[in-house]
N, C-alpha and C positions, 0 to 999 in steps of 0.2 A: 629593224625592218625584217619582215619575214614574208616569204612567198608561199602561198597555199594553192595547190592544184585542186580544182573542183571539176569533177566529171559530171556531164549532163547526159542523161540517157534519153534519147528521143526515139520514138517509134514512128517509122515512116512507111507508108504504103504507096509505092510508085504507081504512076498512071499505067494502066493496063494496056500493054501491047498484045499480050497474050494472057489469057485467064489462068492464073495460078491461085486458086482459092487457098485461104488459110496459110499463106506464106508471108511472113512479116519480116522486114529487114530492120535490125537494130543499128542505129547510127550513133556513135559516141564521139562527141567533140570534146577534146581536152584543151584547156588553156589556163595560164596562170592568173591568179587573182590576188591583188595586194590587200592584205588584211593587217591593220595596225594591232599592236599588242595591248594598247591601252583601252581600246573599245571592244566590247563584245561583238562577235560576228554571228549573224543569223543566216543559216543556210536554207536554200529552197531548191526544189527540183521541179523541172518542167517536163512533162510527158506529152509527147505528141502522138496521137493515135487516130486511126482511121476506122470508123465504124459505119457500115452500110454505105460506103463510098462517100462519106462526109468527113471532112477534116475538123477536128475539135481539139481544143487545148484544155486539158484538165489539170488544174493545180493540185498537186498532191499535198498531203498533210506534212508540214515541216515542223520539227520540234527543236526548241532552243532550251539551253540549260537555265536561262533566266526567265522562262515562261513567256517569251515574247515571240509570237508567230507573225510572219510577214508574207505577203503575197507578192511574188516576183513575176511580173508579166514578161519581162525580158531580161536576159543575163548576158552581160558583156564579158567576154573571155579574152585574155591577152596571153600571147605566147612569149615566154621569157627567153627562149633559146634562139628562135628564128627571127623574132622581131616582127612577125606578120600578125596583124590583128584580123580577127575574123568575127563576124557577128552571126548570131544564130539565125537571124532572118535571111542574111545573104546565103548562109550554108543551106538553109532550107530551100531557098529559091534556086540555088544552083543544083541542089540535089533533085529538086522536082522538075526544073526546066531543062537541065542538061543531062538528063538521064539517057545513057547510051542504050542502044538496042540490046546490047549484051546484058545490061542490068535487069532486063526483064526476065532473064533466065534465072532459074533457081540457083542459089548460091551453092558454092562447093562446100565440102566437109571441112576443109581447112579454114575457109572463111568463117564458117559458123563457130568453129572452136576458138578462133581468134576473138571473135565478138564476145563469146562467153567468158573468156579470160579477162577481157577488158572490163566487162560488166562486173565481174567479181572484184577486180582491183578497185573499181570506182566505189563500190560499196565499202570496201575496207578503208579507202581514203576518207570517205564521209564519216565512217565510224570513229576514225582518229581525230577528225576535225572538230567534232562536237565536244569531246572531253577537253580539247585544247581551248575551245571557246569558254567552256565552263570554268576551267582553271584560270583563264584570263579574267573572267568576271569575278572569281573568288579573290584573285590577286588584287584587283581594283578595290573590291570591298575591304580587303585586309588593309590596303594602303589608306583608304578613307578612315577606317577604324583607328589605324595608327595615328593619323593626323588628329582625329578627335581625342585620342588618348594623350597625345603630346600636348594639345591645347588644354585639356583638363588638368594634366600634370603641371603645366605651367601656371594655370590659375591656382591650383592647390599649393604649389610651391610658393607663389606670391602670398597667398593667404597664410601659409605656414610661416613664412618669413616675417609677416606682420605680427603674427602671434608670438613668435620668438622674440622679436624686438620689444613687444609689449611686456613679455615675461621678463626679459632682461631689465627693462626699465623698472618694473615692479620690484624685482630683486634688489636693484640698486637703491630704490626708495626705502625698501625694508631694511637694507643694511645701514642706510643713513639714519633712519629712525632708531634702529637698535643702537647705533653709535651715540645718537643724542641721548637716548635713555640711559645708556651706560655712563655718559658724561654727567648727566643730571644726578644719577645715583651716586657717582663718585663725589660730586660736589656736596650732596646731602650727607654722605658718610663723613666727608671731611668737616662739614659744619657741625655735625653731631659730635664728632671727635673733639673739635675745638670747644664746643659748649661743655662737653664732659670734662675736658681739661680745665676750663675756666671754673666750672663748678667745683672740681676737686681742689683747685687752687684757692677758691674762696673758702671752701670748707677747711682747708689746711690753715689758711690765714685766720679764720674765725677760731679754730681750735688753739692756734698760737696766742691769739688775743685773750681768749678765755683762760688759757694756762697762765699767761702773763698777769692777768687780773687776779687770778687766784694766788699766784706767788706774791704779788704786791699786797693782797689782802692778808695773807699769812704773815708777811713781814710787818705790816701795819698792826695787825692783831697782836703779834708777839711784843711789839714795841709798846703799844698802848696798854696791854695787860700789865706790863711792868711799870709803865709811867703813871697809870691812872688806877691805883689800887683802891681809891675812894672816890666818891662823886666830886666832880670838878666845878659844878655850877651851884653857887650858894649866894645868899644875900643876908644882910644884917638888918633886923627890924627891932624897934624898941619893945621892951617887954610889955609896957602898958602905955599906949599912945594917948589915952585920955588924960593921964597925969604927967604928960611929957613936959619937961622944963629944959629948953635948949641951953639956958645959962648955966645950968649945973649938970652938964652931961656926964661928968665923972661919977656922979652919984647915981645916975640912971643905969639900969640893967638892959643889956642887949641880948638878943637871941639869934643864933645862926640857924637858918632854914635852908635845907638842900632843895634843889629844883629838879623836877623830872625832865629829862632830856628827850622828850618825845618830839619828833619832827617828821621828816619825809618817810622814815621807816614805819611810822605809826599810822600813816594815812591809808585809807582803804577806799575801794570803789563804792560809789553810792548805790550801786545795784546789788551789793553783797547783802547777806542776811544780817539782821540787826543783832543776832547773837555773836557775830564775829566782827561787826563794824563798830564805828564810834556811836555814841548816844545820839539819837535823832529826836527831833520834835515832830510829832505826828499832827499835822494840821487838819483842817476840815477836808471833806471829800473832794473838793475841787482843787486842792493844793497838794503838791508833792512834798515828801518828807524833807525837812531842812536839817542837814548834817552839821554838827558842831565841829569846827576846825580844830585839828590837833595843834596845840600851842604849848610852849613851856609854861609850867605852872608849879606852884608850891606843892611839895610832897605832903602826904597825909601824916604829919608828924608834929609833935608839940615844939620841936626845935631844941637847940642846945644852947645853954647859957655860956657866955664867954667868961673866961677866967681872967684874962689880961686884955681889957678893951683897948687901952692906949697903944700897947705894942702891936695888937692885932691891926688897928687902923693904920699904924705906920707901915706895916708890911703889906697888908691886903686892901688898903683903902681905895686906891684907884680901880682895882679890879672889882671891888664890891660896888662902887659907884656905877660903873658900866653895867653890871648885872642888874642893879636896881632900875636903871633906865630901860633895859630890855624887858624886865618883868612888868614895868609900868605899861609899856607898849602892848605886851601880851594881854594884860588885864583889860586894857581899853578895847582890844579886839574881841575879848570874850563878852563884854557888855553890849556889843553890837547885836548880839542875838536877842537881846531883850525885847525889841519891837515885835518879834515873831511870836512872843508869848500870847498875844491877843488872839492868835489863830489856834492855839493849842487847847487841849482839854484841861480840866480843872486840876487834876493831880499833877500833870506835867507843869502847869502854870505855877502851882505852889512851889514845886521844886526849883523852877527857874527863878522865882522871886527870892528864894533863899540863896541861890548862887549869886544873884545880883547884889544882894545885901552884903554877902561875904566879900565879893569883889570890890564893892565901894569902900568897905572898911579897910580892906587890904591896901587899896590905892592910897587912902589917907596915910596909912602907916608908911607906905613906900615914899610918898611925897615928903613926909617928915624926915625920913632917913636920907633922902637925896639932899634936902636943904642942909641937914646937919653935916653931911660929908662934903658938900660944896663949900661950906664955910670953913671947915677944918682944913680942907686941902686947897684953900684959895691961894696960899702962897707957895704951894709946891709946884715944881716944874713937871712932875710926872703926870701924864694924862692917861685916861682910860681908853682912848682911841675912839670913843663914841661921843659926839657932841650933841647938845640938846637941839641945836638948830636943824640938824638933819635927821632928827628922830622920826619924823613922819615920812621922810622920803625913803628911808631904808626899811627893808623887811627884816624879818626875824633872823634869817640865816646870815644876812649881811652884817647885822649887829654882832652876832656871835663871832663872825670871822674878823671883825674889827677889834675885838678884845685881845689883849695880850694873854696868851694861854699860860696857865700855870704848869710848871714842870713837876716831875715826880717828887723832887725833894720838897718843894713848897707844899704839895698836897700831903705828903707824909708829915710835914711839920705842923700842918693844920690840926692834926689830931691832938697836938699838945695844948691847944687853946680851948678845948672843950672840957667842961666840967663833968656833967652827967653823961658819960659815954655809954653806949649800949654794950651789954655784956656779950651778946652774940655777934657783935661787929657788923650788924646790918644798919648802916648809917642812913637815917631818914626814911626807913622802910623802902629803900630803893634796891633794885636788882640789876645786876650787870648782864648785858646782852651784847652780842656781836653781830653787826650788820653784814650784808653780803659783800661789802667792800672791805671788811676786816676792821672797821672802826668799833671801838668799845663805847657803849652808852649805858648810862644809869637811868632806869625808868621806874615808875611806880608799879604797883602790883597789877593795876588794871591794864596798863599798856604791856606789861610783861606777859600777862595771860593772853592778851590779844595777839602779840607776836608769836607766842608759843603755839597758840591754836592754829595760826596761819601756817607756821612751819610744820606742825604736826599734820595738818590737813594736806599740805603739799606732799609730805612723805606717804600718806595713805593713798593719795591719788596716783602717785608714781607706782605704788604696789598694784592698784587696780589696772593701770595701763600695762604693767608687766604681764599680768595674767589675762590680758585681752578683754577686760571688762569695760563697761560704759558707766559714766557718772552723769547724772542729771542734777545740776545744782539748784534749779528752780523747785523741783519736787523733793530734793534730798534723797534720790533713789540711786542705787547701785545695782548693776546687773553684771554677774561674773560667772565663769565656769572654772572650777578647780579640778585638777587631774591627779593630785597626789596628796598624801597626808602632810608632807612638809609645807606645800603651798597653802593648804587649808589652815595649818597652825599659824603661819606667818600672817595670812590675810586676817583671820579672826582676832589675832592679838593686836594688830594695828587698828582694826575696827573698834575694839573695846577701848583702846587707849587714846587714839587720835581723832576718830571720826564721830565727834559728838553731834555734828550737824546732819548725819545720815540717819534717816528714820525708816526707810523702806529698803529692803534687801531681797533680791531675787538671785539665788545661787543654785548652780548645778554641780552636784557631786559625782564626778565621772571617774571613780576608781573603787576598787573593792576594799572596804574598810570594815573595821570591827567595832565593838562596843566602846572601846576607849576613845576612838576618833569621834564617835557620835556624842559621847559625854563631854569631850572638849568643846565641841560645837555648841552644845546647849549651855555650857558654863560661860563661854565668851558672849553668846547672844544675851544672856541674862545680865551681864555687866555693861552692855552697850545701850544705846538709845533707840534700838530697833523696835518699831511698833507694828510693822507689817512685814512678815517673813514668808517667802515663797521658796521652798526647797524642792528640787527635782532630783530624784535618784535614778541613775542610769542602770544600776545593777539591782537584781532582785534579792541578793543575799543580805542586803542591809535591812530589809524589812523585818526580819525576825529579831533584829537587835533593838528595834524601836520600842517594843513592849517591855524589854528589860531595862531600858534606860529612862524613858519618859513614863513614870508612874504617877498617878494622881497623888498629890500631897507630898511628893518627894522634894519639892522646892526647885525643880528643874523644868 
């Protein structure tokens, strides 16, 4: 609470008792006015003047710091010290009505000086009050602005708090997602590691199995090479079955025939080329080729005459009887192909007719030998392990497994019963081969070449794969890139020796070589079955050697 004193300057011209022109009395009435600090105060001044004996109230111009002007018709003043309230109207009435006669006289000099000092103080007071009011208004405005700032700050703080909470939530979700991703990656890595471990274990087990099979094959091969120095499959047939007399068998002559042990190792895929596969019967256009099954058959040999038939039958009779039954079954299977001859061409038909006639005559001889051995061995307790009743129910391999195998000593003793033995020790024109499992088999020349070609082609294809080449079996084409003289020598040597089925070659020579390398290439190509050759030279230095090596008429 603050008290502000406001001085009002009034000009009063008293009623004239005596005429004193141009004398004006200034009356200043001072009183306290209550002005709150929170609200701006507008100050006004009231001037009373007398002009031409007429009283008039002229409102002066009042200025406020907040540009608000007010007209004050009456001003109430209150004294704070004496507690006496005085109103301007009453003061004016008292001044005008209660004017003493002495007031009509001119004022003294002291009175005039006092009034001047009072007037000056009043102006100073009013000049101080106005800035105070302006400061009050500014303070109010500042307070209002502070409230607005606080309100805006509170709103911004709330918004910022929401943003921070959302940001924290997003960070938590991101951390959870990252944790999930890391967990999934860890699981994938663990699964990959497990798969790799299982794959390595399977690979190790496969290698162990292969190594074990190879060891077993080597052991079997070493054993069978020692135990089977000669063919172990053979049969006995009469020398002339047209003049056969079973009542006088001692006078008859018998011949021993070795059998080709072709079996699963000699079978080929029907999609392979006819040059490396079994003989086929080419039917009409609407029929697929019919492959002849690999079966045990007589070797292409005239046979060996027996020197001591009675002793031979006593020792090898049961075994020979079982082999005759197996051979009869195989010959019966071979004759099944005969109905397909009607679909074949004339040349193939003639050949198959000859095969059929030979098979029929051989079957007659086999039947005679079986009857003879059954009669001779009727009272013996030794059996061959293959009965006639189950002949049709068992296949070829089961029949062979049912036979009692001959040991090495029996096979070596067999050589003593043969009269006209081969000087070169090639019994029955059979060749010894070793299968992948280590077993030893004796096969004819055709099957030996077939197995040899297959093994040789496998070796050549491994060489092509080693040098990054590609083999097209349907077209008989090989595409390869060679980067050294050693690789070229190895490749072309295998090509000339083993790859008879390859007719098209596309080779890239990617090294700097001389005339000797090019001469080797031309020589190997000349010994192969290549009909279409495409050579690409990566270096230009070899071109000058071509004219020196490949001359017309040089045979290269």
